Steps between C-alpha positions, in 0.01 A plus 500: 500500500620849414572769753288817472661806343634759743276797567683810377200732524633704792845539342342604169270756660784645707725533196215649298436756775865603503508531119180707493637727773827548310310570178281762665804656666674519162196665341483752785871580463467552124197726546696688764778569251245609241339734752832652602598552137169662409513717810853617418402581141195690621705697749752581229226632272373723779844615618652601163266795426538621858881482470490695172295777662736522798809527273358800312 
């Protein structure tokens, strides 16, 4: 008679949870970089005309 297959459900779910967490963290980090870049570009667009007026 054959032995039953080991139950890897808990190990699979734990690994899946870690991978989902890492994926969401990666997405959040990428969106953070996008936000910082867009914020810097926006600030630059606002600051340039002000700097031109101050120089004159």
